[in-house]
Backbone as XML, in Angstrom:
<?xml version="1.0"?>
<chain id="A" units="angstrom">
  <residue number="1" name="MET">
    <atom name="N" x="-17.376" y="6.220" z="-2.640"/>
    <atom name="CA" x="-16.613" y="5.106" z="-3.160"/>
    <atom name="C" x="-16.661" y="5.169" z="-4.682"/>
  </residue>
  <residue number="2" name="GLU">
    <atom name="N" x="-15.507" y="5.015" z="-5.297"/>
    <atom name="CA" x="-15.423" y="5.034" z="-6.753"/>
    <atom name="C" x="-14.649" y="3.804" z="-7.220"/>
  </residue>
  <residue number="3" name="ILE">
    <atom name="N" x="-15.171" y="3.130" z="-8.236"/>
    <atom name="CA" x="-14.542" y="1.927" z="-8.782"/>
    <atom name="C" x="-14.357" y="2.107" z="-10.284"/>
  </residue>
  <residue number="4" name="VAL">
    <atom name="N" x="-13.140" y="1.836" z="-10.757"/>
    <atom name="CA" x="-12.836" y="1.865" z="-12.185"/>
    <atom name="C" x="-12.361" y="0.469" z="-12.562"/>
  </residue>
  <residue number="5" name="GLU">
    <atom name="N" x="-12.987" y="-0.116" z="-13.581"/>
    <atom name="CA" x="-12.615" y="-1.463" z="-14.023"/>
    <atom name="C" x="-12.279" y="-1.440" z="-15.509"/>
  </residue>
  <residue number="6" name="ARG">
    <atom name="N" x="-11.206" y="-2.140" z="-15.858"/>
    <atom name="CA" x="-10.784" y="-2.251" z="-17.250"/>
    <atom name="C" x="-10.267" y="-3.661" z="-17.498"/>
  </residue>
  <residue number="7" name="GLU">
    <atom name="N" x="-10.428" y="-4.117" z="-18.719"/>
    <atom name="CA" x="-9.838" y="-5.392" z="-19.132"/>
    <atom name="C" x="-8.376" y="-5.112" z="-19.468"/>
  </residue>
  <residue number="8" name="PHE">
    <atom name="N" x="-7.459" y="-5.805" z="-18.811"/>
    <atom name="CA" x="-6.029" y="-5.563" z="-18.984"/>
    <atom name="C" x="-5.337" y="-6.909" z="-19.134"/>
  </residue>
  <residue number="9" name="GLY">
    <atom name="N" x="-4.848" y="-7.190" z="-20.313"/>
    <atom name="CA" x="-4.236" y="-8.493" z="-20.559"/>
    <atom name="C" x="-5.294" y="-9.582" z="-20.531"/>
  </residue>
  <residue number="10" name="LYS">
    <atom name="N" x="-5.047" y="-10.614" z="-19.744"/>
    <atom name="CA" x="-5.987" y="-11.728" z="-19.654"/>
    <atom name="C" x="-6.907" y="-11.636" z="-18.444"/>
  </residue>
  <residue number="11" name="ALA">
    <atom name="N" x="-6.781" y="-10.576" z="-17.634"/>
    <atom name="CA" x="-7.580" y="-10.463" z="-16.412"/>
    <atom name="C" x="-8.194" y="-9.069" z="-16.316"/>
  </residue>
  <residue number="12" name="ASN">
    <atom name="N" x="-9.074" y="-8.902" z="-15.355"/>
    <atom name="CA" x="-9.748" y="-7.642" z="-15.107"/>
    <atom name="C" x="-8.942" y="-6.834" z="-14.083"/>
  </residue>
  <residue number="13" name="LEU">
    <atom name="N" x="-8.692" y="-5.554" z="-14.363"/>
    <atom name="CA" x="-8.001" y="-4.647" z="-13.453"/>
    <atom name="C" x="-9.041" y="-3.742" z="-12.816"/>
  </residue>
  <residue number="14" name="SER">
    <atom name="N" x="-9.072" y="-3.696" z="-11.485"/>
    <atom name="CA" x="-10.053" y="-2.893" z="-10.761"/>
    <atom name="C" x="-9.330" y="-1.973" z="-9.786"/>
  </residue>
  <residue number="15" name="LEU">
    <atom name="N" x="-9.665" y="-0.675" z="-9.804"/>
    <atom name="CA" x="-9.130" y="0.319" z="-8.880"/>
    <atom name="C" x="-10.294" y="0.872" z="-8.071"/>
  </residue>
  <residue number="16" name="GLU">
    <atom name="N" x="-10.194" y="0.791" z="-6.744"/>
    <atom name="CA" x="-11.299" y="1.213" z="-5.873"/>
    <atom name="C" x="-10.769" y="2.174" z="-4.814"/>
  </residue>
  <residue number="17" name="THR">
    <atom name="N" x="-11.435" y="3.318" z="-4.649"/>
    <atom name="CA" x="-11.046" y="4.299" z="-3.640"/>
    <atom name="C" x="-12.238" y="4.629" z="-2.760"/>
  </residue>
  <residue number="18" name="GLY">
    <atom name="N" x="-11.943" y="5.110" z="-1.538"/>
    <atom name="CA" x="-12.987" y="5.623" z="-0.670"/>
    <atom name="C" x="-13.637" y="4.623" z="0.260"/>
  </residue>
  <residue number="19" name="ARG">
    <atom name="N" x="-13.253" y="3.352" z="0.239"/>
    <atom name="CA" x="-13.900" y="2.367" z="1.113"/>
    <atom name="C" x="-12.980" y="1.933" z="2.245"/>
  </residue>
  <residue number="20" name="LEU">
    <atom name="N" x="-11.708" y="1.715" z="1.961"/>
    <atom name="CA" x="-10.745" y="1.257" z="2.963"/>
    <atom name="C" x="-9.748" y="2.360" z="3.278"/>
  </residue>
  <residue number="21" name="ALA">
    <atom name="N" x="-9.138" y="2.293" z="4.463"/>
    <atom name="CA" x="-8.099" y="3.238" z="4.911"/>
    <atom name="C" x="-8.583" y="4.678" z="4.808"/>
  </residue>
  <residue number="22" name="ARG">
    <atom name="N" x="-9.722" y="4.950" z="5.382"/>
    <atom name="CA" x="-10.307" y="6.299" z="5.293"/>
    <atom name="C" x="-9.519" y="7.355" z="6.058"/>
  </residue>
  <residue number="23" name="GLN">
    <atom name="N" x="-8.720" y="6.939" z="7.058"/>
    <atom name="CA" x="-7.935" y="7.918" z="7.810"/>
    <atom name="C" x="-6.667" y="8.339" z="7.070"/>
  </residue>
  <residue number="24" name="ALA">
    <atom name="N" x="-6.307" y="7.641" z="6.018"/>
    <atom name="CA" x="-5.147" y="8.021" z="5.207"/>
    <atom name="C" x="-5.536" y="9.185" z="4.297"/>
  </residue>
  <residue number="25" name="ASN">
    <atom name="N" x="-4.546" y="9.949" z="3.863"/>
    <atom name="CA" x="-4.818" y="11.045" z="2.936"/>
    <atom name="C" x="-5.260" y="10.544" z="1.572"/>
  </residue>
  <residue number="26" name="GLY">
    <atom name="N" x="-4.811" y="9.369" z="1.210"/>
    <atom name="CA" x="-5.224" y="8.758" z="-0.051"/>
    <atom name="C" x="-5.012" y="7.259" z="0.014"/>
  </residue>
  <residue number="27" name="SER">
    <atom name="N" x="-5.924" y="6.507" z="-0.589"/>
    <atom name="CA" x="-5.772" y="5.051" z="-0.615"/>
    <atom name="C" x="-6.474" y="4.488" z="-1.839"/>
  </residue>
  <residue number="28" name="VAL">
    <atom name="N" x="-5.963" y="3.358" z="-2.309"/>
    <atom name="CA" x="-6.574" y="2.674" z="-3.442"/>
    <atom name="C" x="-6.411" y="1.172" z="-3.235"/>
  </residue>
  <residue number="29" name="LEU">
    <atom name="N" x="-7.460" y="0.436" z="-3.538"/>
    <atom name="CA" x="-7.436" y="-1.021" z="-3.513"/>
    <atom name="C" x="-7.345" y="-1.481" z="-4.958"/>
  </residue>
  <residue number="30" name="VAL">
    <atom name="N" x="-6.255" y="-2.152" z="-5.301"/>
    <atom name="CA" x="-6.000" y="-2.590" z="-6.672"/>
    <atom name="C" x="-6.212" y="-4.091" z="-6.744"/>
  </residue>
  <residue number="31" name="ARG">
    <atom name="N" x="-7.044" y="-4.522" z="-7.691"/>
    <atom name="CA" x="-7.282" y="-5.948" z="-7.916"/>
    <atom name="C" x="-6.945" y="-6.273" z="-9.364"/>
  </residue>
  <residue number="32" name="TYR">
    <atom name="N" x="-6.176" y="-7.346" z="-9.527"/>
    <atom name="CA" x="-5.842" y="-7.829" z="-10.865"/>
    <atom name="C" x="-5.886" y="-9.342" z="-10.819"/>
  </residue>
  <residue number="33" name="GLY">
    <atom name="N" x="-6.910" y="-9.913" z="-11.417"/>
    <atom name="CA" x="-7.084" y="-11.360" z="-11.350"/>
    <atom name="C" x="-7.327" y="-11.789" z="-9.917"/>
  </residue>
  <residue number="34" name="ASP">
    <atom name="N" x="-6.494" y="-12.692" z="-9.398"/>
    <atom name="CA" x="-6.608" y="-13.169" z="-8.019"/>
    <atom name="C" x="-5.733" y="-12.391" z="-7.045"/>
  </residue>
  <residue number="35" name="THR">
    <atom name="N" x="-5.054" y="-11.338" z="-7.508"/>
    <atom name="CA" x="-4.141" y="-10.565" z="-6.671"/>
    <atom name="C" x="-4.813" y="-9.279" z="-6.213"/>
  </residue>
  <residue number="36" name="MET">
    <atom name="N" x="-4.634" y="-8.939" z="-4.919"/>
    <atom name="CA" x="-5.222" y="-7.723" z="-4.361"/>
    <atom name="C" x="-4.155" y="-7.000" z="-3.539"/>
  </residue>
  <residue number="37" name="VAL">
    <atom name="N" x="-4.021" y="-5.672" z="-3.746"/>
    <atom name="CA" x="-3.043" y="-4.857" z="-3.034"/>
    <atom name="C" x="-3.737" y="-3.599" z="-2.534"/>
  </residue>
  <residue number="38" name="LEU">
    <atom name="N" x="-3.530" y="-3.269" z="-1.254"/>
    <atom name="CA" x="-4.030" y="-2.021" z="-0.694"/>
    <atom name="C" x="-2.850" y="-1.065" z="-0.560"/>
  </residue>
  <residue number="39" name="VAL">
    <atom name="N" x="-2.984" y="0.136" z="-1.143"/>
    <atom name="CA" x="-1.947" y="1.162" z="-1.076"/>
    <atom name="C" x="-2.536" y="2.364" z="-0.362"/>
  </residue>
  <residue number="40" name="ALA">
    <atom name="N" x="-1.858" y="2.833" z="0.697"/>
    <atom name="CA" x="-2.327" y="3.996" z="1.446"/>
    <atom name="C" x="-1.166" y="4.965" z="1.634"/>
  </residue>
  <residue number="41" name="ALA">
    <atom name="N" x="-1.455" y="6.265" z="1.566"/>
    <atom name="CA" x="-0.422" y="7.291" z="1.729"/>
    <atom name="C" x="-0.910" y="8.344" z="2.711"/>
  </residue>
  <residue number="42" name="THR">
    <atom name="N" x="-0.005" y="8.796" z="3.582"/>
    <atom name="CA" x="-0.315" y="9.853" z="4.535"/>
    <atom name="C" x="0.802" y="10.890" z="4.504"/>
  </residue>
  <residue number="43" name="ALA">
    <atom name="N" x="0.471" y="12.106" z="4.919"/>
    <atom name="CA" x="1.464" y="13.177" z="5.000"/>
    <atom name="C" x="1.060" y="14.121" z="6.121"/>
  </residue>
  <residue number="44" name="ALA">
    <atom name="N" x="2.044" y="14.699" z="6.782"/>
    <atom name="CA" x="1.774" y="15.680" z="7.818"/>
    <atom name="C" x="1.322" y="16.979" z="7.162"/>
  </residue>
  <residue number="45" name="PRO">
    <atom name="N" x="0.457" y="17.742" z="7.818"/>
    <atom name="CA" x="0.018" y="19.017" z="7.240"/>
    <atom name="C" x="1.205" y="19.956" z="7.024"/>
  </residue>
  <residue number="46" name="GLY">
    <atom name="N" x="1.312" y="20.503" z="5.827"/>
    <atom name="CA" x="2.375" y="21.443" z="5.501"/>
    <atom name="C" x="3.744" y="20.810" z="5.334"/>
  </residue>
  <residue number="47" name="SER">
    <atom name="N" x="3.814" y="19.497" z="5.230"/>
    <atom name="CA" x="5.120" y="18.835" z="5.164"/>
    <atom name="C" x="5.827" y="19.045" z="3.835"/>
  </residue>
  <residue number="48" name="GLY">
    <atom name="N" x="5.119" y="19.385" z="2.777"/>
    <atom name="CA" x="5.753" y="19.548" z="1.477"/>
    <atom name="C" x="6.005" y="20.989" z="1.091"/>
  </residue>
  <residue number="49" name="ALA">
    <atom name="N" x="5.645" y="21.925" z="1.945"/>
    <atom name="CA" x="5.777" y="23.334" z="1.598"/>
    <atom name="C" x="7.244" y="23.754" z="1.561"/>
  </residue>
  <residue number="50" name="GLY">
    <atom name="N" x="7.719" y="24.192" z="0.398"/>
    <atom name="CA" x="9.064" y="24.709" z="0.255"/>
    <atom name="C" x="10.167" y="23.671" z="0.193"/>
  </residue>
  <residue number="51" name="ALA">
    <atom name="N" x="9.850" y="22.411" z="0.220"/>
    <atom name="CA" x="10.879" y="21.363" z="0.170"/>
    <atom name="C" x="10.993" y="20.818" z="-1.250"/>
  </residue>
  <residue number="52" name="ASP">
    <atom name="N" x="12.225" y="20.515" z="-1.674"/>
    <atom name="CA" x="12.398" y="19.942" z="-3.003"/>
    <atom name="C" x="12.353" y="18.409" z="-2.970"/>
  </residue>
  <residue number="53" name="PHE">
    <atom name="N" x="12.328" y="17.818" z="-1.769"/>
    <atom name="CA" x="12.159" y="16.374" z="-1.624"/>
    <atom name="C" x="11.627" y="16.103" z="-0.223"/>
  </residue>
  <residue number="54" name="PHE">
    <atom name="N" x="11.190" y="14.897" z="0.025"/>
    <atom name="CA" x="10.800" y="14.491" z="1.368"/>
    <atom name="C" x="11.241" y="13.046" z="1.588"/>
  </residue>
  <residue number="55" name="PRO">
    <atom name="N" x="11.592" y="12.683" z="2.836"/>
    <atom name="CA" x="12.020" y="11.315" z="3.099"/>
    <atom name="C" x="10.864" y="10.345" z="2.879"/>
  </residue>
  <residue number="56" name="LEU">
    <atom name="N" x="11.161" y="9.231" z="2.271"/>
    <atom name="CA" x="10.147" y="8.240" z="1.954"/>
    <atom name="C" x="10.365" y="6.998" z="2.802"/>
  </residue>
  <residue number="57" name="SER">
    <atom name="N" x="9.322" y="6.535" z="3.466"/>
    <atom name="CA" x="9.379" y="5.295" z="4.238"/>
    <atom name="C" x="8.400" y="4.314" z="3.637"/>
  </residue>
  <residue number="58" name="VAL">
    <atom name="N" x="8.834" y="3.087" z="3.457"/>
    <atom name="CA" x="7.986" y="2.041" z="2.908"/>
    <atom name="C" x="7.882" y="0.932" z="3.938"/>
  </residue>
  <residue number="59" name="PHE">
    <atom name="N" x="6.672" y="0.623" z="4.369"/>
    <atom name="CA" x="6.446" y="-0.450" z="5.329"/>
    <atom name="C" x="5.816" y="-1.621" z="4.595"/>
  </residue>
  <residue number="60" name="TYR">
    <atom name="N" x="6.495" y="-2.737" z="4.606"/>
    <atom name="CA" x="6.033" y="-3.937" z="3.909"/>
    <atom name="C" x="5.836" y="-5.046" z="4.940"/>
  </residue>
  <residue number="61" name="VAL">
    <atom name="N" x="4.638" y="-5.586" z="4.999"/>
    <atom name="CA" x="4.339" y="-6.682" z="5.913"/>
    <atom name="C" x="3.795" y="-7.832" z="5.098"/>
  </residue>
  <residue number="62" name="GLU">
    <atom name="N" x="4.505" y="-8.944" z="5.121"/>
    <atom name="CA" x="4.076" y="-10.114" z="4.363"/>
    <atom name="C" x="3.179" y="-10.973" z="5.245"/>
  </residue>
  <residue number="63" name="LYS">
    <atom name="N" x="1.967" y="-11.187" z="4.794"/>
    <atom name="CA" x="1.003" y="-11.994" z="5.538"/>
    <atom name="C" x="0.979" y="-13.396" z="4.957"/>
  </residue>
  <residue number="64" name="ALA">
    <atom name="N" x="1.517" y="-14.358" z="5.684"/>
    <atom name="CA" x="1.577" y="-15.737" z="5.210"/>
    <atom name="C" x="0.525" y="-16.603" z="5.884"/>
  </residue>
  <residue number="65" name="TYR">
    <atom name="N" x="-0.353" y="-16.007" z="6.664"/>
    <atom name="CA" x="-1.328" y="-16.774" z="7.434"/>
    <atom name="C" x="-2.321" y="-17.501" z="6.539"/>
  </residue>
  <residue number="66" name="ALA">
    <atom name="N" x="-2.674" y="-16.919" z="5.409"/>
    <atom name="CA" x="-3.642" y="-17.554" z="4.511"/>
    <atom name="C" x="-3.085" y="-18.843" z="3.917"/>
  </residue>
  <residue number="67" name="ALA">
    <atom name="N" x="-1.776" y="-18.950" z="3.824"/>
    <atom name="CA" x="-1.153" y="-20.165" z="3.288"/>
    <atom name="C" x="-0.887" y="-21.194" z="4.379"/>
  </residue>
  <residue number="68" name="GLY">
    <atom name="N" x="-1.291" y="-20.883" z="5.625"/>
    <atom name="CA" x="-1.099" y="-21.819" z="6.725"/>
    <atom name="C" x="0.244" y="-21.707" z="7.406"/>
  </residue>
  <residue number="69" name="ARG">
    <atom name="N" x="1.035" y="-20.690" z="7.066"/>
    <atom name="CA" x="2.342" y="-20.500" z="7.693"/>
    <atom name="C" x="2.269" y="-19.325" z="8.652"/>
  </residue>
  <residue number="70" name="ILE">
    <atom name="N" x="2.784" y="-19.492" z="9.841"/>
    <atom name="CA" x="2.847" y="-18.411" z="10.818"/>
    <atom name="C" x="4.321" y="-18.143" z="11.083"/>
  </residue>
  <residue number="71" name="PRO">
    <atom name="N" x="4.818" y="-16.961" z="10.686"/>
    <atom name="CA" x="6.241" y="-16.676" z="10.860"/>
    <atom name="C" x="6.616" y="-16.596" z="12.336"/>
  </residue>
  <residue number="72" name="GLY">
    <atom name="N" x="7.840" y="-17.020" z="12.668"/>
    <atom name="CA" x="8.290" y="-17.030" z="14.057"/>
    <atom name="C" x="8.782" y="-15.681" z="14.530"/>
  </residue>
  <residue number="73" name="ASP">
    <atom name="N" x="9.432" y="-14.919" z="13.676"/>
    <atom name="CA" x="10.002" y="-13.635" z="14.070"/>
    <atom name="C" x="9.206" y="-12.515" z="13.425"/>
  </residue>
  <residue number="74" name="SER">
    <atom name="N" x="8.232" y="-11.977" z="14.158"/>
    <atom name="CA" x="7.388" y="-10.922" z="13.594"/>
    <atom name="C" x="7.943" y="-9.533" z="13.865"/>
  </residue>
  <residue number="75" name="LEU">
    <atom name="N" x="9.070" y="-9.440" z="14.569"/>
    <atom name="CA" x="9.639" y="-8.134" z="14.905"/>
    <atom name="C" x="10.913" y="-7.838" z="14.115"/>
  </residue>
  <residue number="76" name="ASN">
    <atom name="N" x="11.035" y="-8.393" z="12.926"/>
    <atom name="CA" x="12.204" y="-8.169" z="12.091"/>
    <atom name="C" x="12.070" y="-6.811" z="11.400"/>
  </residue>
  <residue number="77" name="VAL">
    <atom name="N" x="12.550" y="-5.769" z="12.046"/>
    <atom name="CA" x="12.352" y="-4.404" z="11.570"/>
    <atom name="C" x="13.093" y="-4.153" z="10.260"/>
  </residue>
  <residue number="78" name="LYS">
    <atom name="N" x="14.288" y="-4.706" z="10.098"/>
    <atom name="CA" x="15.051" y="-4.477" z="8.870"/>
    <atom name="C" x="14.339" y="-5.060" z="7.657"/>
  </residue>
  <residue number="79" name="HIS">
    <atom name="N" x="13.640" y="-6.162" z="7.842"/>
    <atom name="CA" x="12.907" y="-6.777" z="6.731"/>
    <atom name="C" x="11.606" y="-6.024" z="6.445"/>
  </residue>
  <residue number="80" name="ASP">
    <atom name="N" x="10.925" y="-5.532" z="7.487"/>
    <atom name="CA" x="9.604" y="-4.930" z="7.325"/>
    <atom name="C" x="9.642" y="-3.457" z="6.957"/>
  </residue>
  <residue number="81" name="CYS">
    <atom name="N" x="10.677" y="-2.740" z="7.312"/>
    <atom name="CA" x="10.714" y="-1.287" z="7.082"/>
    <atom name="C" x="11.935" y="-0.923" z="6.258"/>
  </residue>
  <residue number="82" name="LEU">
    <atom name="N" x="11.703" y="-0.360" z="5.092"/>
    <atom name="CA" x="12.784" y="0.120" z="4.239"/>
    <atom name="C" x="12.719" y="1.636" z="4.223"/>
  </residue>
  <residue number="83" name="ILE">
    <atom name="N" x="13.811" y="2.283" z="4.563"/>
    <atom name="CA" x="13.832" y="3.749" z="4.572"/>
    <atom name="C" x="14.689" y="4.216" z="3.408"/>
  </residue>
  <residue number="84" name="VAL">
    <atom name="N" x="14.090" y="5.003" z="2.539"/>
    <atom name="CA" x="14.774" y="5.487" z="1.349"/>
    <atom name="C" x="15.111" y="6.958" z="1.556"/>
  </residue>
  <residue number="85" name="LYS">
    <atom name="N" x="16.367" y="7.298" z="1.406"/>
    <atom name="CA" x="16.788" y="8.691" z="1.568"/>
    <atom name="C" x="17.410" y="9.176" z="0.278"/>
  </residue>
  <residue number="86" name="ARG">
    <atom name="N" x="17.274" y="10.424" z="0.042"/>
    <atom name="CA" x="17.846" y="11.025" z="-1.161"/>
    <atom name="C" x="19.309" y="11.231" z="-1.010"/>
  </residue>
</chain>
């Protein structure tokens, strides 16, 4: 586990690797003030060999449970998955 902390603006910026999402090829937990974001990336073995680009998929899941709201439609695929193509 490695942690890097720096004073950035009016809050502390912290980057932490090696503790969460260990099955991903790479992950970082970013903390800035009261905000926390986990970023994880995976790739298939040999997927980048000889290619000048690769398709990018971004999965975004908004968790509103901490604010006391439970969303009714949790299977909204168009909202949760954005597929970016070149």
